C-alpha positions as CSV (number, residue, x, y, z in Angstrom):
1,M,-23.9,7.3,2.5
2,H,-20.6,7.2,0.5
3,R,-19.7,10.6,2.1
4,L,-19.6,8.9,5.6
5,T,-16.2,8.0,6.8
6,A,-15.3,4.4,7.6
7,C,-15.3,5.2,11.3
8,E,-18.8,6.7,11.0
9,I,-20.1,3.7,9.0
10,A,-18.8,1.2,11.6
11,A,-20.3,3.2,14.5
12,Q,-23.7,3.5,12.8
13,V,-23.8,-0.2,11.9
14,R,-22.9,-1.2,15.5
15,Q,-25.7,1.1,16.7
16,R,-28.1,-0.4,14.2
17,R,-28.8,3.1,12.7
18,I,-27.9,1.6,9.3
19,S,-27.4,-2.0,8.3
20,A,-24.3,-3.5,6.9
21,L,-26.4,-4.9,4.1
22,S,-27.9,-1.6,3.0
23,T,-24.4,-0.1,3.3
24,M,-22.9,-2.7,1.0
25,A,-25.8,-2.4,-1.5
26,H,-25.2,1.3,-1.7
27,F,-21.5,1.0,-2.5
28,L,-22.2,-1.8,-5.0
29,D,-24.7,0.3,-6.7
30,R,-22.2,3.2,-7.0
31,T,-19.7,0.7,-8.4
32,A,-22.1,-0.6,-11.0
33,R,-22.7,3.0,-12.2
34,H,-19.1,4.3,-12.2
35,E,-16.9,1.2,-12.7
36,P,-17.2,1.2,-16.5
37,Q,-15.5,4.6,-16.6
38,L,-13.0,4.2,-13.8
39,N,-11.9,0.5,-14.1
40,T,-11.0,0.1,-10.5
41,Y,-11.6,-3.7,-10.0
42,A,-9.7,-6.6,-11.4
43,A,-12.4,-8.9,-9.8
44,L,-15.6,-7.8,-8.1
45,D,-17.2,-10.2,-5.6
46,A,-20.6,-8.7,-5.1
47,E,-22.2,-12.0,-3.9
48,G,-19.5,-12.6,-1.3
49,A,-19.6,-9.0,-0.1
50,L,-23.4,-9.1,0.4
51,A,-23.1,-12.4,2.2
52,A,-20.5,-11.0,4.5
53,A,-22.7,-7.9,5.2
54,R,-25.7,-10.1,6.1
55,E,-23.5,-12.0,8.5
56,I,-22.5,-8.8,10.2
57,D,-26.1,-7.8,10.6
58,R,-26.9,-11.3,12.0
59,R,-24.1,-11.0,14.6
60,I,-25.2,-7.6,15.7
61,A,-28.8,-8.7,16.0
62,A,-27.6,-11.6,18.2
63,G,-25.9,-9.1,20.5
64,E,-22.3,-9.7,19.3
65,D,-19.7,-7.1,18.6
66,P,-18.4,-7.7,15.1
67,G,-15.3,-5.6,15.6
68,P,-13.9,-2.2,14.8
69,L,-14.7,-2.5,11.0
70,A,-18.3,-3.5,11.6
71,G,-19.8,-3.7,8.1
72,V,-17.3,-1.4,6.4
73,P,-16.7,-2.4,2.7
74,V,-13.0,-2.9,2.0
75,S,-11.3,-3.5,-1.3
76,V,-8.1,-5.5,-1.6
77,K,-5.3,-5.0,-4.2
78,D,-4.7,-7.8,-6.7
79,L,-1.2,-8.4,-5.3
80,I,-2.8,-9.6,-2.0
81,A,-4.3,-13.0,-1.5
82,V,-8.1,-13.3,-0.9
83,Q,-9.2,-16.9,-0.6
84,G,-11.2,-18.1,-3.6
85,L,-10.8,-14.9,-5.6
86,P,-8.5,-14.3,-8.6
87,Q,-4.9,-13.3,-7.9
88,A,-3.4,-12.4,-11.2
89,F,-1.0,-9.7,-10.0
90,G,-2.1,-7.6,-13.0
91,S,-0.3,-10.0,-15.3
92,R,-1.3,-12.2,-18.2
93,L,1.2,-14.8,-16.9
94,F,-1.0,-15.4,-13.8
95,A,-4.5,-14.9,-15.4
96,G,-7.0,-17.4,-14.0
97,S,-5.0,-18.1,-10.8
98,L,-7.1,-18.3,-7.6
99,A,-5.8,-17.6,-4.1
100,A,-5.9,-20.7,-1.9
101,H,-5.7,-18.8,1.4
102,D,-6.4,-15.3,2.8
103,A,-3.3,-13.2,3.5
104,P,-2.9,-12.4,7.2
105,S,-4.1,-8.8,6.5
106,V,-7.2,-10.0,4.8
107,A,-8.0,-12.5,7.5
108,R,-7.7,-9.7,10.1
109,I,-10.0,-7.5,8.1
110,R,-12.6,-10.2,8.2
111,Q,-12.1,-10.8,11.9
112,A,-12.6,-7.1,12.6
113,G,-15.9,-7.1,10.8
114,G,-14.8,-5.7,7.4
115,C,-16.5,-6.9,4.3
116,I,-14.3,-7.7,1.3
117,V,-15.8,-6.2,-1.9
118,G,-13.2,-7.4,-4.5
119,K,-9.7,-7.2,-5.9
120,T,-8.5,-3.9,-7.3
121,T,-6.3,-3.2,-10.3
122,T,-2.6,-2.8,-10.3
123,S,0.2,-2.3,-12.7
124,E,1.8,-5.6,-13.6
125,L,3.4,-7.1,-10.5
126,G,3.3,-3.6,-9.0
127,S,6.1,-2.5,-11.3
128,K,4.9,0.9,-12.4
129,A,3.8,4.1,-10.6
130,V,0.8,4.5,-12.9
131,G,-2.5,2.5,-13.3
132,S,-2.1,0.4,-16.4
133,S,-1.4,-3.3,-17.0
134,P,-1.5,-5.7,-20.0
135,L,-4.2,-7.7,-18.2
136,T,-6.7,-5.1,-16.9
137,G,-6.0,-2.1,-19.1
138,T,-6.0,1.5,-17.7
139,T,-7.5,2.7,-14.5
140,V,-8.2,6.5,-14.4
141,N,-8.3,9.2,-11.8
142,P,-11.7,10.4,-10.6
143,W,-10.4,13.9,-10.3
144,R,-9.8,14.0,-14.0
145,P,-10.4,10.8,-16.0
146,A,-7.8,11.7,-18.6
147,H,-5.2,11.5,-15.9
148,T,-3.6,8.6,-14.0
149,P,-4.5,7.8,-10.4
150,G,-0.9,6.8,-9.8
151,G,0.2,3.3,-8.9
152,S,0.7,0.7,-8.5
153,S,-2.3,0.7,-6.1
154,A,-4.3,2.4,-8.8
155,G,-7.7,0.8,-8.4
156,A,-7.5,1.1,-4.7
157,A,-7.0,4.8,-4.8
158,A,-9.4,5.5,-7.6
159,G,-12.1,3.5,-5.9
160,V,-11.8,5.4,-2.6
161,A,-11.5,8.8,-4.2
162,A,-14.7,8.1,-6.3
163,G,-16.7,6.9,-3.3
164,L,-16.9,3.3,-4.5
165,V,-15.5,2.0,-1.2
166,P,-14.5,3.7,2.1
167,L,-11.3,1.8,2.6
168,A,-8.7,0.0,0.4
169,L,-5.9,-2.3,1.2
170,G,-2.9,-1.9,-1.1
171,T,0.8,-2.6,-1.2
172,D,3.9,-0.3,-1.3
173,G,7.2,-1.5,-2.6
174,G,8.5,1.8,-3.7
175,G,5.7,4.3,-3.2
176,S,2.7,2.3,-4.5
177,I,0.4,3.6,-1.7
178,R,1.8,7.1,-1.3
179,I,2.0,8.0,-4.9
180,P,-1.7,7.2,-5.7
181,A,-2.7,8.8,-2.3
182,S,-1.0,12.0,-3.5
183,F,-2.5,11.9,-7.0
184,C,-6.0,11.1,-5.7
185,G,-6.2,13.4,-2.6
186,L,-6.1,10.6,-0.1
187,V,-4.3,9.5,3.1
188,G,-1.9,6.6,2.5
189,I,0.3,5.1,5.3
190,K,3.2,2.8,4.8
191,G,4.4,1.4,8.1
192,S,7.9,0.4,9.3
193,Y,9.3,-2.5,7.4
194,G,7.7,-5.6,9.0
195,R,5.0,-3.8,10.9
196,V,2.3,-5.3,8.7
197,P,3.0,-8.9,7.7
198,V,3.4,-9.8,4.1
199,W,2.4,-13.4,3.3
200,P,2.6,-15.3,1.0
201,A,6.0,-13.8,0.4
202,S,6.2,-10.9,-2.0
203,A,8.4,-11.0,-5.1
204,T,10.3,-8.1,-3.5
205,P,10.4,-9.2,0.2
206,G,13.0,-6.6,1.3
207,L,10.9,-3.7,0.1
208,A,7.2,-4.8,0.3
209,H,4.6,-3.4,2.6
210,V,0.8,-4.0,2.9
211,A,-0.8,-0.6,3.6
212,P,-4.1,1.3,3.8
213,L,-5.7,4.0,1.7
214,A,-8.5,6.2,3.0
215,R,-10.1,9.6,2.8
216,T,-9.2,10.6,6.4
217,V,-6.4,10.1,8.8
218,R,-8.6,8.2,11.4
219,D,-9.9,5.9,8.7
220,A,-6.4,5.1,7.5
221,V,-5.2,4.5,11.1
222,L,-8.2,2.3,11.8
223,L,-7.3,-0.1,8.9
224,F,-3.6,0.1,9.6
225,S,-4.3,-0.9,13.3
226,V,-6.4,-3.8,12.2
227,V,-3.8,-5.3,9.9
228,A,-0.6,-4.6,11.8
229,G,1.0,-7.1,14.1
230,P,3.3,-10.2,14.1
231,H,2.6,-13.3,12.0
232,P,4.6,-16.5,11.8
233,G,4.5,-16.4,8.0
234,D,6.6,-13.3,7.8
235,P,9.7,-13.4,10.0
236,S,10.3,-9.6,9.5
237,S,7.1,-9.0,11.5
238,E,8.1,-10.9,14.5
239,G,10.2,-8.2,16.2
240,F,7.2,-5.8,16.6
241,A,5.1,-5.6,19.8
242,P,1.4,-4.9,19.2
243,L,0.8,-1.4,17.9
244,R,-0.5,0.9,20.7
245,W,-1.5,4.4,19.9
246,E,-3.0,6.9,22.4
247,E,-4.0,10.0,20.4
248,G,-1.9,13.0,21.1
249,A,0.4,11.3,23.5
250,H,3.4,11.1,21.2
251,A,3.5,14.6,19.7
252,T,5.0,16.2,22.8
253,P,6.6,19.7,23.1
254,G,10.1,20.0,21.8
255,L,9.6,18.0,18.6
256,R,12.0,18.8,15.8
257,L,10.6,18.9,12.3
258,G,12.9,18.8,9.3
259,W,11.5,19.7,5.9
260,C,12.7,20.1,2.3
261,E,11.2,21.3,-0.9
262,D,13.2,18.9,-3.1
263,F,16.3,16.6,-3.1
264,S,19.5,17.9,-4.6
265,Y,19.1,15.7,-7.7
266,G,15.4,16.5,-8.0
267,W,13.1,18.5,-10.3
268,A,10.0,19.1,-8.3
269,S,7.4,21.5,-9.7
270,G,7.0,24.9,-8.1
271,E,3.6,23.9,-6.8
272,A,4.9,20.8,-5.2
273,R,7.7,22.8,-3.5
274,A,5.2,25.4,-2.3
275,A,2.9,22.7,-0.9
276,A,5.8,21.3,1.2
277,W,6.8,24.8,2.4
278,H,3.1,25.5,3.4
279,A,2.7,22.2,5.1
280,A,5.9,22.6,7.1
281,G,4.7,25.9,8.5
282,V,1.2,24.6,9.3
283,L,2.5,21.4,10.9
284,G,5.3,23.1,12.9
285,A,2.8,25.5,14.4
286,A,0.2,22.8,15.1
287,L,2.8,20.7,16.9
288,G,4.7,23.5,18.5
289,A,7.7,22.0,16.9
290,A,11.1,23.5,16.1
291,T,11.1,23.6,12.3
292,S,14.1,23.9,10.1
293,R,15.3,22.9,6.7
294,W,16.6,19.5,5.9
295,Q,18.9,19.3,2.9
296,G,17.3,16.1,1.7
297,L,19.2,13.2,0.2
298,A,22.3,14.0,-1.8
299,D,22.5,10.8,-3.8
300,D,19.6,9.1,-5.7
301,P,19.3,5.5,-4.6
302,V,17.2,4.5,-7.6
303,E,19.7,2.0,-8.9
304,A,19.8,0.2,-5.5
305,W,16.0,0.1,-5.4
306,S,15.5,-0.9,-9.1
307,T,18.1,-3.7,-8.9
308,E,16.4,-5.3,-5.9
309,F,12.9,-4.7,-7.1
310,Y,13.2,-5.9,-10.7
311,R,15.5,-8.8,-9.9
312,G,12.8,-10.0,-7.5
313,I,10.1,-9.8,-10.2
314,A,12.4,-11.5,-12.6
315,Q,12.8,-14.4,-10.2
316,R,9.0,-14.6,-9.7
317,V,8.3,-14.9,-13.4
318,G,11.3,-17.2,-14.1
319,V,13.6,-15.0,-16.2
320,A,16.2,-14.0,-13.6
321,D,19.0,-16.1,-15.0
322,G,18.3,-15.8,-18.7
323,A,15.9,-14.4,-21.2
324,D,12.7,-16.3,-22.2
325,R,11.1,-14.6,-25.1
326,A,7.8,-16.5,-24.6
327,I,7.5,-15.2,-21.1
328,E,8.8,-11.7,-21.8
329,A,6.5,-11.2,-24.7
330,Q,3.6,-11.4,-22.3
331,L,5.0,-8.8,-20.0
332,D,4.4,-5.0,-20.0
333,P,7.2,-3.8,-22.3
334,A,8.5,-1.4,-19.7
335,L,8.7,-4.2,-17.2
336,A,10.5,-6.5,-19.6
337,A,13.0,-3.7,-20.4
338,Q,13.8,-3.1,-16.7
339,I,14.2,-6.9,-16.1
340,A,16.7,-7.1,-19.0
341,L,18.6,-4.1,-17.7
342,T,18.8,-5.6,-14.2
343,R,20.0,-8.9,-15.6
344,E,22.8,-7.2,-17.5
345,R,24.1,-5.7,-14.3
346,G,24.8,-9.2,-13.0
347,R,26.5,-9.9,-9.7
348,Q,28.4,-6.7,-9.7
349,G,25.1,-4.8,-9.9
350,L,23.8,-6.6,-6.9
351,R,26.9,-5.8,-4.9
352,E,26.7,-2.1,-5.9
353,A,23.0,-2.0,-5.1
354,S,23.6,-3.5,-1.6
355,E,26.3,-0.8,-0.9
356,A,24.1,2.0,-2.2
357,R,21.2,0.8,0.0
358,Q,23.4,0.9,3.1
359,R,24.5,4.5,2.2
360,C,20.8,5.5,1.8
361,I,20.0,4.0,5.2
362,A,22.9,5.8,6.8
363,D,21.9,9.1,5.3
364,I,18.4,8.9,6.5
365,D,19.5,7.7,10.0
366,R,21.7,10.8,10.2
367,A,18.7,13.0,9.4
368,F,16.9,11.4,12.4
369,E,19.8,12.3,14.7
370,R,18.7,16.0,14.1
371,F,15.0,15.6,13.6
372,D,12.0,13.6,14.9
373,L,9.9,14.0,11.7
374,L,10.7,14.7,8.1
375,L,8.4,16.4,5.6
376,M,8.7,16.8,1.9
377,P,6.5,16.5,-1.2
378,T,5.1,13.0,-1.9
379,T,5.5,13.3,-5.6
380,P,7.3,16.0,-7.6
381,V,4.2,16.7,-9.7
382,A,0.5,16.3,-9.6
383,A,-1.2,13.5,-11.6
384,F,-0.3,13.5,-15.3
385,E,-2.1,12.1,-18.4
386,T,-2.9,8.4,-18.9
387,G,-0.9,6.6,-21.6
388,R,2.4,7.6,-20.0
389,D,4.7,5.8,-17.5
390,A,6.3,9.1,-16.4
391,P,5.6,12.8,-16.5
392,A,6.2,14.5,-19.8
393,G,9.9,15.1,-20.3
394,R,10.9,12.7,-17.5
395,E,10.7,9.4,-19.5
396,A,14.4,8.7,-18.9
397,C,13.7,8.4,-15.2
398,G,11.8,5.1,-15.8
399,A,8.5,3.8,-14.6
400,V,9.2,4.5,-10.9
401,G,12.4,6.7,-10.8
402,W,10.4,9.8,-11.5
403,S,8.8,9.6,-8.1
404,Y,12.1,9.9,-6.2
405,F,10.7,11.0,-2.8
406,T,9.1,7.6,-2.0
407,Y,11.4,4.7,-2.7
408,P,14.3,5.7,-0.3
409,F,12.0,5.0,2.6
410,N,11.3,1.5,1.3
411,L,15.0,0.9,1.2
412,A,15.5,2.3,4.7
413,G,12.3,0.8,6.2
414,H,10.9,4.0,7.9
415,P,7.2,4.6,8.3
416,A,6.0,7.2,5.8
417,A,2.6,8.6,4.9
418,S,1.1,10.9,2.2
419,Y,-1.4,13.6,3.3
420,P,-3.5,15.7,0.8
421,I,-2.4,19.2,1.5
422,G,-4.2,21.0,-1.3
423,L,-4.8,21.4,-5.1
424,D,-2.5,22.7,-7.8
425,C,-3.6,25.5,-10.2
426,G,-5.3,23.0,-12.4
427,G,-7.4,21.6,-9.5
428,L,-5.5,18.3,-9.1
429,P,-4.4,17.1,-5.6
430,L,-0.9,17.6,-4.1
431,G,0.4,15.4,-1.3
432,V,3.1,15.9,1.3
433,Q,5.0,13.0,2.8
434,L,5.7,12.7,6.5
435,V,8.4,10.2,7.7
436,A,9.2,9.1,11.2
437,R,11.8,6.9,12.8
438,R,11.5,3.1,12.4
439,G,8.9,1.8,14.8
440,D,7.4,5.2,15.6
441,E,4.1,5.0,13.8
442,A,2.4,6.5,16.8
443,L,4.2,9.9,16.3
444,L,3.5,9.7,12.6
445,F,-0.3,9.2,13.4
446,D,-0.3,12.2,15.8
447,A,1.5,14.4,13.2
448,L,-1.0,13.4,10.5
449,L,-3.9,14.2,12.8
450,A,-2.5,17.5,13.7
451,L,-2.0,18.4,10.0
452,E,-5.5,17.3,9.2
453,R,-7.0,19.5,11.9
454,A,-4.9,22.5,10.9
455,A,-5.2,22.0,7.1
456,P,-8.3,19.9,6.2
457,P,-8.0,18.0,3.0
458,P,-9.8,19.3,-0.1
459,P,-13.3,17.8,-0.7
460,L,-13.2,14.8,-3.0
461,P,-14.6,15.2,-6.5
462,S,-18.3,14.8,-7.1
463,F,-18.5,11.5,-8.8
């Protein structure tokens, strides 16, 4: 059953070919067997998940339509509020905290018939692109358990890749959906800034997104479509009309695809570069698009991103205006160091970060004067060993700066997705990133589907 897609599960539950309860029992059994090795959950709610599944079966028996996610198990990252469940943000500072309300995205999953299984692991406050935190330890990659699944939506990605859950809801403030999607052979979609409401407010409100992870494009689009839409708790979501997508209607003839193998300041592996080159050729042919090289970004906006991101976290934990050794002693050392560095930059650093962000936005907007879609590697390398915050030899890049293809599009607010294009020579997944104009998720979805048809993703590991 765990090889079924989320779309297939929902259809079969609605048709009463399988029950929501038996479906949930199957996934919980797999979780019981494999969770000790993988460490995907910060909090598992088996009792609540089974009760939700029984309610779906009752509604179907009564002739009701439970919604597009009918009976599909869904995990939720520990940065997102699920009423009554722990919300510790992967941090010892918040251990024992319970969420008082559902986030809008979680409420919409329930309304659509989805069944929440539990809260998945994250690096502390989403601050690293790997799967470790002082609170929950290390989450590993089902493709190779000695390697990281990426982060910060680590448990979300590892759980989907291992077949513990069909769908996962995560967050993306600098690549936290797309990086683990690339490392675990999944589809991860970050929408335009504000497309999916974020409430309660994130520690990094100018960068944060709630986003899906799935094994297929249709599954990822299904969950994205459920959670997208305005909500009064998030003013940034109010400018968006309801998301409407008619498959194939947006990838029209004459599209212009710009692609690059690397940015000018980058160091992507030969295999990551080759994957982007291959994907550009395949997608260009599938769409009938005019395909040409894009030079990529000339200047790395990592200082702009890190200043905004880590200052937001510093404010959340109460150390933005001065050091507090008692608090900082409980933090991941890498996070504490980044907070201290950001604090040292002071107001001048904030001004410089704001200016650099505007330059990044302008550079990307200029690219979209020439192109309708951009394509590049999602990450410069495949998954690396656990116990590291960055690939070997790239420690100076910091806990996120090594993944330089993703955070520019959080700064600029464009929709971006990672697609699993193949495997490296060691058998680990490689992802390519597609980016569309702000508000043009429909074209992004069409392009992802075209790529999936032309270059199906590699089978997930037997786990």
